[in-house]
Every structure is written in structure tokens, then in C-alpha cells.
OpenMM code with the backbone's topology and positions (N, CA, C; nanometers):
from openmm import Vec3, app, unit

residues = "MET LYS LYS TYR SER THR ASP GLN LEU TRP ASP LEU TYR GLU GLU LEU PRO LYS PRO LEU GLN GLN THR ILE PHE SER PRO GLU VAL ALA GLU ASP ILE LEU ALA ILE CYS GLN LYS ASN GLY ILE LYS GLU ASP GLU ASN ILE SER GLN VAL ALA GLU MET VAL GLY TYR VAL LEU LEU GLY LEU LEU SER PRO ALA ASN LEU GLU LYS GLU LEU GLN LYS THR ILE GLY ILE LYS LYS THR THR ALA LYS ASN ILE THR GLN GLU ILE THR GLU SER VAL PHE LEU LYS VAL LYS GLU PHE LEU GLU LYS ILE TYR ASN THR LYS LEU SER LEU ASN GLU LYS THR THR THR SER GLN LYS ASN GLN ASN LYS LYS THR SER ASN LYS ALA LYS THR SER LYS LYS ASP ILE TYR ARG GLU PRO ILE GLU".split()
positions = [
    Vec3(0.0944, -0.0995, 0.0032),
    Vec3(0.0009, 0.0096, 0.0025),
    Vec3(0.0775, 0.1152, -0.0182),
    Vec3(0.0268, 0.2258, -0.0840),
    Vec3(0.1219, 0.3551, -0.1256),
    Vec3(0.1244, 0.4093, 0.0239),
    Vec3(0.2132, 0.4937, 0.0620),
    Vec3(0.2254, 0.5623, 0.2118),
    Vec3(0.2193, 0.7025, 0.1273),
    Vec3(0.1286, 0.7964, 0.2411),
    Vec3(0.1159, 0.9217, 0.1923),
    Vec3(0.1707, 1.0344, 0.2906),
    Vec3(0.2084, 1.1371, 0.2579),
    Vec3(0.2848, 1.2287, 0.3844),
    Vec3(0.1261, 1.2879, 0.4335),
    Vec3(0.1992, 1.3588, 0.5279),
    Vec3(0.0672, 1.3990, 0.6325),
    Vec3(0.0160, 1.5089, 0.5892),
    Vec3(0.0838, 1.5992, 0.5013),
    Vec3(0.0354, 1.7084, 0.4357),
    Vec3(-0.0500, 1.6590, 0.3118),
    Vec3(-0.0093, 1.5816, 0.2256),
    Vec3(-0.1216, 1.5007, 0.1199),
    Vec3(-0.2390, 1.4511, 0.1991),
    Vec3(-0.2385, 1.3872, 0.3237),
    Vec3(-0.3612, 1.3177, 0.3848),
    Vec3(-0.4585, 1.4394, 0.3951),
    Vec3(-0.3821, 1.5548, 0.4832),
    Vec3(-0.4581, 1.6751, 0.5339),
    Vec3(-0.5203, 1.7591, 0.4317),
    Vec3(-0.4484, 1.7750, 0.2801),
    Vec3(-0.4989, 1.8276, 0.2034),
    Vec3(-0.6397, 1.7558, 0.1379),
    Vec3(-0.6387, 1.6152, 0.1153),
    Vec3(-0.7370, 1.5487, 0.1047),
    Vec3(-0.8369, 1.5348, 0.2111),
    Vec3(-0.8086, 1.5744, 0.3102),
    Vec3(-0.9246, 1.5375, 0.4215),
    Vec3(-0.9782, 1.6838, 0.4008),
    Vec3(-0.9361, 1.7833, 0.3985),
    Vec3(-0.9819, 1.9171, 0.3852),
    Vec3(-1.1066, 1.8939, 0.2531),
    Vec3(-1.0790, 1.8458, 0.1492),
    Vec3(-1.1801, 1.8563, 0.0654),
    Vec3(-1.2915, 1.7401, 0.0408),
    Vec3(-1.2977, 1.6901, 0.2000),
    Vec3(-1.4002, 1.5735, 0.1785),
    Vec3(-1.5235, 1.6564, 0.2501),
    Vec3(-1.6273, 1.5814, 0.2210),
    Vec3(-1.7348, 1.6433, 0.2566),
    Vec3(-1.7606, 1.6219, 0.4149),
    Vec3(-1.8398, 1.6766, 0.5103),
    Vec3(-1.8070, 1.6989, 0.6432),
    Vec3(-1.8520, 1.5829, 0.7239),
    Vec3(-1.9312, 1.4895, 0.6534),
    Vec3(-1.9951, 1.3859, 0.7173),
    Vec3(-1.8652, 1.2603, 0.7099),
    Vec3(-1.7809, 1.2676, 0.5931),
    Vec3(-1.6643, 1.1740, 0.6071),
    Vec3(-1.5704, 1.2143, 0.6735),
    Vec3(-1.5540, 1.3694, 0.7057),
    Vec3(-1.4514, 1.4344, 0.8073),
    Vec3(-1.4864, 1.3864, 0.9349),
    Vec3(-1.6159, 1.3833, 0.9548),
    Vec3(-1.6683, 1.3422, 1.0928),
    Vec3(-1.6487, 1.1858, 1.1431),
    Vec3(-1.6562, 1.1118, 1.0008),
    Vec3(-1.6358, 0.9746, 1.0410),
    Vec3(-1.5135, 0.9234, 1.0457),
    Vec3(-1.4159, 0.9935, 1.0049),
    Vec3(-1.2629, 0.9765, 0.9963),
    Vec3(-1.2278, 1.0030, 1.1532),
    Vec3(-1.2675, 1.0805, 1.2413),
    Vec3(-1.2107, 1.0891, 1.3815),
    Vec3(-1.3178, 1.0663, 1.4685),
    Vec3(-1.4140, 0.9850, 1.4038),
    Vec3(-1.5178, 0.9371, 1.5342),
    Vec3(-1.4881, 0.8196, 1.6141),
    Vec3(-1.4941, 0.9006, 1.7440),
    Vec3(-1.4595, 0.7759, 1.8346),
    Vec3(-1.5249, 0.6341, 1.8456),
    Vec3(-1.6773, 0.6261, 1.8055),
    Vec3(-1.7309, 0.5083, 1.7790),
    Vec3(-1.6957, 0.4598, 1.6679),
    Vec3(-1.6182, 0.4892, 1.5306),
    Vec3(-1.5737, 0.4408, 1.4347),
    Vec3(-1.4261, 0.3624, 1.4872),
    Vec3(-1.3557, 0.4613, 1.5836),
    Vec3(-1.2594, 0.3841, 1.6136),
    Vec3(-1.2847, 0.2423, 1.7209),
    Vec3(-1.3618, 0.2799, 1.7948),
    Vec3(-1.4268, 0.1598, 1.8765),
    Vec3(-1.4750, 0.0351, 1.7969),
    Vec3(-1.5472, 0.0677, 1.6882),
    Vec3(-1.6068, -0.0327, 1.6114),
    Vec3(-1.4907, -0.1241, 1.5452),
    Vec3(-1.3862, -0.0340, 1.4989),
    Vec3(-1.3029, -0.1231, 1.4141),
    Vec3(-1.1920, -0.1904, 1.5194),
    Vec3(-1.1769, -0.1372, 1.6338),
    Vec3(-1.1082, -0.2332, 1.7197),
    Vec3(-1.1627, -0.3509, 1.7772),
    Vec3(-1.3281, -0.3366, 1.8103),
    Vec3(-1.3826, -0.4358, 1.8091),
    Vec3(-1.4072, -0.5274, 1.7170),
    Vec3(-1.4129, -0.4904, 1.5792),
    Vec3(-1.4151, -0.6096, 1.4540),
    Vec3(-1.2922, -0.6854, 1.4597),
    Vec3(-1.1770, -0.5969, 1.4680),
    Vec3(-1.0406, -0.6748, 1.4652),
    Vec3(-1.0393, -0.7814, 1.5894),
    Vec3(-1.0554, -0.7464, 1.6972),
    Vec3(-1.0601, -0.8349, 1.8091),
    Vec3(-1.1561, -0.9832, 1.7844),
    Vec3(-1.2691, -0.9342, 1.7182),
    Vec3(-1.3374, -1.0482, 1.7198),
    Vec3(-1.2873, -1.1349, 1.6150),
    Vec3(-1.2147, -1.0961, 1.5268),
    Vec3(-1.1485, -1.1784, 1.4312),
    Vec3(-1.0240, -1.2181, 1.4500),
    Vec3(-0.9899, -1.1880, 1.5603),
    Vec3(-0.8417, -1.2464, 1.5851),
    Vec3(-0.7133, -1.1653, 1.5746),
    Vec3(-0.7544, -1.0389, 1.5259),
    Vec3(-0.6648, -0.9427, 1.5251),
    Vec3(-0.5788, -0.8840, 1.6561),
    Vec3(-0.4746, -0.9355, 1.7034),
    Vec3(-0.4546, -0.9056, 1.8486),
    Vec3(-0.3449, -0.7919, 1.8611),
    Vec3(-0.2430, -0.7778, 1.7830),
    Vec3(-0.1540, -0.6838, 1.7716),
    Vec3(-0.2007, -0.5583, 1.7516),
    Vec3(-0.1308, -0.4741, 1.8357),
    Vec3(-0.1726, -0.3177, 1.7975),
    Vec3(-0.1590, -0.2653, 1.6714),
    Vec3(-0.0301, -0.3146, 1.6512),
    Vec3(0.0426, -0.2375, 1.4962),
    Vec3(-0.0829, -0.2946, 1.4256),
    Vec3(-0.1169, -0.4175, 1.4168),
    Vec3(-0.2186, -0.4690, 1.3011),
    Vec3(-0.3240, -0.4165, 1.2870),
    Vec3(-0.3500, -0.3659, 1.4046),
    Vec3(-0.5152, -0.3000, 1.4388),
    Vec3(-0.5081, -0.1492, 1.3695),
    Vec3(-0.3990, -0.0843, 1.3914),
    Vec3(-0.3342, 0.0718, 1.3402),
    Vec3(-0.3609, 0.0696, 1.2189),
    Vec3(-0.3051, -0.0696, 1.1481),
    Vec3(-0.3039, -0.0514, 0.9790),
    Vec3(-0.4647, -0.1040, 0.9411),
    Vec3(-0.5167, -0.1786, 0.9911),
    Vec3(-0.6795, -0.1628, 0.9825),
    Vec3(-0.7411, -0.0199, 0.9794),
    Vec3(-0.7039, 0.0278, 1.0863),
    Vec3(-0.7760, 0.1679, 1.0811),
    Vec3(-0.7260, 0.2798, 1.0067),
    Vec3(-0.5802, 0.2424, 0.9702),
    Vec3(-0.5160, 0.3463, 0.8596),
    Vec3(-0.6024, 0.3224, 0.7121),
    Vec3(-0.6033, 0.1958, 0.6893),
    Vec3(-0.6796, 0.1349, 0.5717),
    Vec3(-0.8411, 0.1716, 0.5460),
    Vec3(-0.9092, 0.2099, 0.6445),
    Vec3(-1.0175, 0.2216, 0.6626),
    Vec3(-1.0172, 0.3794, 0.6287),
    Vec3(-0.9327, 0.4353, 0.6914),
    Vec3(-0.9167, 0.5901, 0.6695),
    Vec3(-0.8764, 0.6107, 0.5418),
    Vec3(-0.8213, 0.5558, 0.4854),
    Vec3(-0.7855, 0.5559, 0.3203),
    Vec3(-0.9223, 0.5553, 0.2521),
    Vec3(-0.9577, 0.4489, 0.2900),
    Vec3(-1.1150, 0.4276, 0.2158),
    Vec3(-1.1822, 0.5802, 0.2125),
    Vec3(-1.1959, 0.6069, 0.3398),
    Vec3(-1.2839, 0.7219, 0.3495),
    Vec3(-1.2341, 0.8168, 0.2913),
    Vec3(-1.0878, 0.8473, 0.2622),
    Vec3(-1.0163, 0.9646, 0.1890),
    Vec3(-1.0283, 0.9834, 0.0408),
    Vec3(-1.0809, 0.8264, -0.0010),
    Vec3(-1.0591, 0.8300, -0.1642),
    Vec3(-0.9177, 0.7644, -0.2031),
    Vec3(-0.8291, 0.7018, -0.1046),
    Vec3(-0.7162, 0.6565, -0.1583),
    Vec3(-0.7041, 0.5083, -0.1910),
    Vec3(-0.8012, 0.4597, -0.1557),
    Vec3(-0.8307, 0.3006, -0.1354),
    Vec3(-0.9998, 0.2772, -0.1664),
    Vec3(-0.9741, 0.1645, -0.2532),
    Vec3(-1.1565, 0.1401, -0.2723),
    Vec3(-1.2032, 0.0283, -0.1920),
    Vec3(-1.3429, 0.0710, -0.1441),
    Vec3(-1.3715, -0.0539, -0.0417),
    Vec3(-1.3476, -0.1824, -0.1086),
    Vec3(-1.3649, -0.2047, -0.2621),
    Vec3(-1.3540, -0.3099, -0.3250),
    Vec3(-1.2294, -0.3930, -0.2803),
    Vec3(-1.1108, -0.2958, -0.2941),
    Vec3(-0.9686, -0.3383, -0.2623),
    Vec3(-0.9458, -0.3556, -0.1164),
    Vec3(-1.0167, -0.3263, -0.0277),
    Vec3(-0.9697, -0.3450, 0.1261),
    Vec3(-0.9471, -0.4665, 0.1714),
    Vec3(-1.0334, -0.5552, 0.1152),
    Vec3(-0.9911, -0.7079, 0.1452),
    Vec3(-0.8861, -0.7660, 0.0980),
    Vec3(-0.8361, -0.7358, -0.0277),
    Vec3(-0.7005, -0.7899, -0.0439),
    Vec3(-0.5936, -0.7285, 0.0114),
    Vec3(-0.6067, -0.5874, 0.0255),
    Vec3(-0.5058, -0.4832, 0.0810),
    Vec3(-0.4836, -0.5336, 0.2435),
    Vec3(-0.5895, -0.5943, 0.3056),
    Vec3(-0.5905, -0.6525, 0.4235),
    Vec3(-0.4962, -0.7713, 0.4343),
    Vec3(-0.5331, -0.8630, 0.3452),
    Vec3(-0.4372, -1.0052, 0.3129),
    Vec3(-0.2953, -0.9649, 0.3013),
    Vec3(-0.2493, -0.8763, 0.1845),
    Vec3(-0.1207, -0.8572, 0.1513),
    Vec3(-0.0566, -0.7739, 0.2708),
    Vec3(-0.1323, -0.6422, 0.3398),
    Vec3(-0.0344, -0.5770, 0.4470),
    Vec3(-0.0270, -0.6344, 0.5583),
    Vec3(-0.1305, -0.7082, 0.6273),
    Vec3(-0.1131, -0.7519, 0.7365),
    Vec3(-0.0756, -0.9149, 0.7580),
    Vec3(-0.1259, -0.9774, 0.6223),
    Vec3(-0.1070, -1.1372, 0.6018),
    Vec3(-0.2042, -1.2128, 0.6855),
    Vec3(-0.3134, -1.1670, 0.6844),
    Vec3(-0.4052, -1.2647, 0.7451),
    Vec3(-0.4877, -1.3596, 0.6364),
    Vec3(-0.5614, -1.4550, 0.6684),
    Vec3(-0.6291, -1.5209, 0.5823),
    Vec3(-0.7657, -1.4734, 0.5239),
    Vec3(-0.7743, -1.5249, 0.4067),
    Vec3(-0.8802, -1.4738, 0.3011),
    Vec3(-1.0297, -1.4566, 0.3695),
    Vec3(-1.0534, -1.5531, 0.4680),
    Vec3(-1.1610, -1.5580, 0.5409),
    Vec3(-1.1814, -1.4554, 0.6309),
    Vec3(-1.0706, -1.4438, 0.7099),
    Vec3(-1.0391, -1.3323, 0.8206),
    Vec3(-1.0700, -1.1540, 0.7501),
    Vec3(-1.0038, -1.1751, 0.6399),
    Vec3(-1.0175, -1.0374, 0.5686),
    Vec3(-1.1476, -1.0310, 0.5499),
    Vec3(-1.2063, -1.1113, 0.4715),
    Vec3(-1.3352, -1.0989, 0.4005),
    Vec3(-1.4383, -1.0899, 0.5381),
    Vec3(-1.4311, -1.1235, 0.6104),
    Vec3(-1.5167, -1.0955, 0.7568),
    Vec3(-1.5061, -0.9811, 0.8146),
    Vec3(-1.3763, -0.9199, 0.8210),
    Vec3(-1.3506, -0.7638, 0.8722),
    Vec3(-1.4088, -0.6871, 0.7903),
    Vec3(-1.3833, -0.7078, 0.6283),
    Vec3(-1.4303, -0.6093, 0.5594),
    Vec3(-1.5839, -0.5975, 0.5383),
    Vec3(-1.6746, -0.6901, 0.5432),
    Vec3(-1.7518, -0.7241, 0.5491),
    Vec3(-1.8097, -0.6216, 0.6954),
    Vec3(-1.7890, -0.6717, 0.7955),
    Vec3(-1.8132, -0.5668, 0.9018),
    Vec3(-1.7827, -0.4355, 0.9126),
    Vec3(-1.6616, -0.3898, 0.8506),
    Vec3(-1.6543, -0.2732, 0.8417),
    Vec3(-1.7257, -0.1832, 0.7445),
    Vec3(-1.7681, -0.2718, 0.6286),
    Vec3(-1.8601, -0.2058, 0.5329),
    Vec3(-1.9857, -0.2091, 0.6036),
    Vec3(-2.0671, -0.2911, 0.6900),
    Vec3(-2.1723, -0.2629, 0.7671),
    Vec3(-2.1817, -0.1530, 0.8457),
    Vec3(-2.0601, -0.1340, 0.9676),
    Vec3(-2.0695, -0.0697, 1.0763),
    Vec3(-1.9926, 0.0782, 1.0282),
    Vec3(-1.9375, 0.0826, 0.9555),
    Vec3(-1.8689, 0.2270, 0.8891),
    Vec3(-1.9228, 0.2730, 0.8037),
    Vec3(-1.8964, 0.1812, 0.6543),
    Vec3(-1.9186, 0.2377, 0.5340),
    Vec3(-2.0595, 0.2780, 0.4976),
    Vec3(-2.1525, 0.1954, 0.5538),
    Vec3(-2.2573, 0.2132, 0.5074),
    Vec3(-2.3316, 0.3504, 0.5348),
    Vec3(-2.2996, 0.3786, 0.6562),
    Vec3(-2.3371, 0.5516, 0.7439),
    Vec3(-2.2905, 0.6555, 0.6377),
    Vec3(-2.1737, 0.6241, 0.5273),
    Vec3(-2.1528, 0.7445, 0.4876),
    Vec3(-2.1652, 0.6778, 0.3252),
    Vec3(-2.2266, 0.5953, 0.2879),
    Vec3(-2.2307, 0.5114, 0.1636),
    Vec3(-2.2503, 0.6321, 0.0267),
    Vec3(-2.3477, 0.6948, 0.0481),
    Vec3(-2.3741, 0.8075, -0.0953),
    Vec3(-2.2213, 0.8737, -0.0846),
    Vec3(-2.1519, 0.9179, -0.0001),
    Vec3(-2.0357, 1.0133, -0.0108),
    Vec3(-1.9640, 0.8922, -0.0516),
    Vec3(-1.9296, 0.7733, -0.0388),
    Vec3(-1.8293, 0.7130, -0.0850),
    Vec3(-1.8649, 0.6655, -0.2218),
    Vec3(-1.9871, 0.6359, -0.2294),
    Vec3(-2.0456, 0.6137, -0.3692),
    Vec3(-1.9767, 0.7044, -0.4973),
    Vec3(-1.9985, 0.8421, -0.4478),
    Vec3(-1.9736, 0.9677, -0.5517),
    Vec3(-1.8316, 0.9726, -0.5576),
    Vec3(-1.7241, 0.9422, -0.4571),
    Vec3(-1.5996, 0.9198, -0.4711),
    Vec3(-1.5242, 0.8286, -0.5705),
    Vec3(-1.5954, 0.7160, -0.5512),
    Vec3(-1.5173, 0.5632, -0.6076),
    Vec3(-1.6156, 0.5733, -0.7590),
    Vec3(-1.7341, 0.6704, -0.7865),
    Vec3(-1.8231, 0.6139, -0.8972),
    Vec3(-1.8801, 0.5043, -0.9225),
    Vec3(-1.9067, 0.4388, -0.7975),
    Vec3(-1.9370, 0.3035, -0.7978),
    Vec3(-2.0326, 0.2320, -0.7114),
    Vec3(-2.1350, 0.1398, -0.6540),
    Vec3(-2.2121, 0.1390, -0.5797),
    Vec3(-2.1389, 0.0484, -0.4929),
    Vec3(-2.1771, 0.0755, -0.3363),
    Vec3(-2.1170, -0.0043, -0.2339),
    Vec3(-2.1385, -0.1379, -0.2439),
    Vec3(-2.0645, -0.2218, -0.2599),
    Vec3(-2.1172, -0.3665, -0.2487),
    Vec3(-2.1306, -0.4393, -0.0964),
    Vec3(-2.2273, -0.4978, -0.0865),
    Vec3(-2.2516, -0.5422, 0.0538),
    Vec3(-2.2667, -0.7123, 0.0394),
    Vec3(-2.2451, -0.7602, 0.1878),
    Vec3(-2.2717, -0.8972, 0.1633),
    Vec3(-2.3821, -0.9831, 0.1217),
    Vec3(-2.3904, -1.0798, 0.0759),
    Vec3(-2.5355, -1.1079, 0.0825),
    Vec3(-2.6525, -1.1163, 0.1720),
    Vec3(-2.6290, -1.1302, 0.3154),
    Vec3(-2.7124, -1.1252, 0.4010),
    Vec3(-2.7644, -0.9739, 0.4318),
    Vec3(-2.6625, -0.8791, 0.3965),
    Vec3(-2.7050, -0.7403, 0.4377),
    Vec3(-2.8027, -0.6901, 0.3125),
    Vec3(-2.7564, -0.7538, 0.1877),
    Vec3(-2.8190, -0.6828, 0.0726),
    Vec3(-2.9821, -0.7571, 0.0594),
    Vec3(-3.0009, -0.8905, 0.1056),
    Vec3(-3.1078, -0.9764, 0.1231),
    Vec3(-3.2030, -0.8875, 0.2136),
    Vec3(-3.1735, -0.8451, 0.3377),
    Vec3(-3.2514, -0.7901, 0.4281),
    Vec3(-3.2625, -0.6483, 0.3745),
    Vec3(-3.1871, -0.5758, 0.2838),
    Vec3(-3.2331, -0.4516, 0.2511),
    Vec3(-3.3272, -0.4750, 0.1338),
    Vec3(-3.3232, -0.5563, 0.0778),
    Vec3(-3.3997, -0.5757, -0.0665),
    Vec3(-3.5510, -0.6109, 0.0103),
    Vec3(-3.5915, -0.6956, 0.1118),
    Vec3(-3.6745, -0.7307, 0.1778),
    Vec3(-3.7621, -0.6153, 0.2537),
    Vec3(-3.6611, -0.5379, 0.3189),
    Vec3(-3.7314, -0.3932, 0.3770),
    Vec3(-3.8009, -0.2990, 0.2248),
    Vec3(-3.7182, -0.3166, 0.1740),
    Vec3(-3.7381, -0.2158, 0.0283),
    Vec3(-3.8877, -0.2453, -0.0288),
    Vec3(-3.8685, -0.4010, -0.0469),
    Vec3(-4.0177, -0.4479, -0.0849),
    Vec3(-4.1431, -0.4077, 0.0132),
    Vec3(-4.1004, -0.4356, 0.1563),
    Vec3(-4.2058, -0.4106, 0.2235),
    Vec3(-4.2460, -0.2383, 0.2298),
    Vec3(-4.1862, -0.1513, 0.2049),
    Vec3(-4.1888, -0.0087, 0.1683),
    Vec3(-4.2716, 0.0170, 0.0487),
    Vec3(-4.2214, -0.0503, -0.0116),
    Vec3(-4.3033, -0.0316, -0.1820),
    Vec3(-4.4360, -0.1014, -0.1781),
    Vec3(-4.4549, -0.2074, -0.1151),
    Vec3(-4.5849, -0.2747, -0.1032),
    Vec3(-4.6906, -0.1707, -0.0426),
    Vec3(-4.5934, -0.1006, 0.0900),
    Vec3(-4.6867, -0.0188, 0.1627),
    Vec3(-4.7335, 0.1273, 0.0709),
    Vec3(-4.6687, 0.1398, -0.0027),
    Vec3(-4.6717, 0.2685, -0.0723),
    Vec3(-4.7809, 0.2189, -0.1848),
    Vec3(-4.7895, 0.1096, -0.2412),
    Vec3(-4.8758, 0.0413, -0.3422),
    Vec3(-5.0327, 0.0524, -0.2669),
    Vec3(-5.0303, -0.0112, -0.1758),
    Vec3(-5.1872, -0.0174, -0.0905),
    Vec3(-5.1936, 0.0862, -0.0514),
    Vec3(-5.1351, 0.2168, -0.0386),
    Vec3(-5.1891, 0.3548, 0.0282),
    Vec3(-5.2327, 0.4172, -0.0822),
    Vec3(-5.2152, 0.4124, -0.2223),
    Vec3(-5.2529, 0.4542, -0.3359),
    Vec3(-5.4227, 0.4762, -0.3430),
    Vec3(-5.4436, 0.5725, -0.3688),
    Vec3(-5.6053, 0.5689, -0.4111),
    Vec3(-5.6159, 0.5648, -0.5542),
    Vec3(-5.6838, 0.4449, -0.5678),
    Vec3(-5.7218, 0.3873, -0.7044),
    Vec3(-5.8267, 0.5112, -0.7766),
    Vec3(-5.7619, 0.6111, -0.8731),
    Vec3(-5.8873, 0.7039, -0.9364),
    Vec3(-5.9721, 0.6603, -1.0585),
    Vec3(-5.9284, 0.5443, -1.0747),
    Vec3(-6.0271, 0.4712, -1.1981),
    Vec3(-6.1250, 0.3748, -1.1744),
    Vec3(-6.1475, 0.3578, -1.0334),
    Vec3(-6.2364, 0.2852, -1.0261),
    Vec3(-6.3810, 0.3826, -1.0105),
    Vec3(-6.4930, 0.3151, -1.0012),
    Vec3(-6.6147, 0.3721, -0.9975),
    Vec3(-6.6992, 0.3801, -0.8463),
    Vec3(-6.7327, 0.4753, -0.8171),
    Vec3(-6.7784, 0.4578, -0.6603),
    Vec3(-6.8574, 0.3628, -0.6558),
    Vec3(-6.9009, 0.2975, -0.5799),
    Vec3(-7.0130, 0.2061, -0.5255),
    Vec3(-7.1215, 0.2813, -0.4444),
    Vec3(-7.2392, 0.2452, -0.5175),
    Vec3(-7.3613, 0.2847, -0.4566),
    Vec3(-7.4237, 0.2446, -0.3369),
] * unit.nanometer
topology = app.Topology()
chain = topology.addChain("A")
for resn in residues:
    res = topology.addResidue(resn, chain)
    for name in ("N", "CA", "C"):
        topology.addAtom(name, app.Element.getBySymbol(name[0]), res)
């Protein structure tokens, strides 16, 4: 992974939309990353810091969310399944909160794991069904 100078990172940070800036320095995001790493067996502080740095790079527009899993494997040397789990959990707990901004930066749709996608589709179906049933049918003749 390419390293950037502090000045380069600050310049990028200052150009970000406010929600992304807040996410980068959010204590909740830091706690989420720590919990996700510990849950997936990443114990060394150095490795946890590297995961946090990569998440920051994604938020800054330097590392595509699609490449996070491979970068975790390459940089930290963790197994593919562990990297996949970490990536999915970070996507769900961090990236989805700023999804629209990340999609604009990367000009792509943020991909989710199958479970999340399915639950969102079901939720969207429920919402659309409610919308359909609440519409008044203007073409029906009144009953006398």
C-alpha cells in the first residue's frame, strides 16, 4: 500500500464532505474497528492500526472499498476468510453510514455481503408494498 505524507492526507481531508470528515475522527468508528479486529483474532496493536489506516484511506478516497479485503491480506498477512469477515463488518458498521459519499468518490455502488443485501431488499419490498396499498385508485367507479 502506498504511503502518503501528512500534508497530502490533510489536503485530501479538507476537501472531503463534512460527514466523511466526522467519520474519520469518530470515536465510535475507532471503537467499531477495534471490536471488529479483536472479534476476528487481530490482537497486535500494530495490525489494528494498519486496519484503521486502511479504513481511513477508503474514507479519504485513496483505497477503494472493493480492494480493502485484498489489501488486508497483503499488508497484514491474514487469511482470506478473516479479511473478508473484517471487510464485511467494516462495510456494515462504518461505510454504510456514509455510503452515498463513498459512492460519489469511487463512482460505483458500494457492495454489501449477501445477508445485508437480502435484508435491505426485503425492507425495500415492504416499503414499496405499503406505498402501493396506500394509493387511491382514481379509475375505480364509486360503489353506491
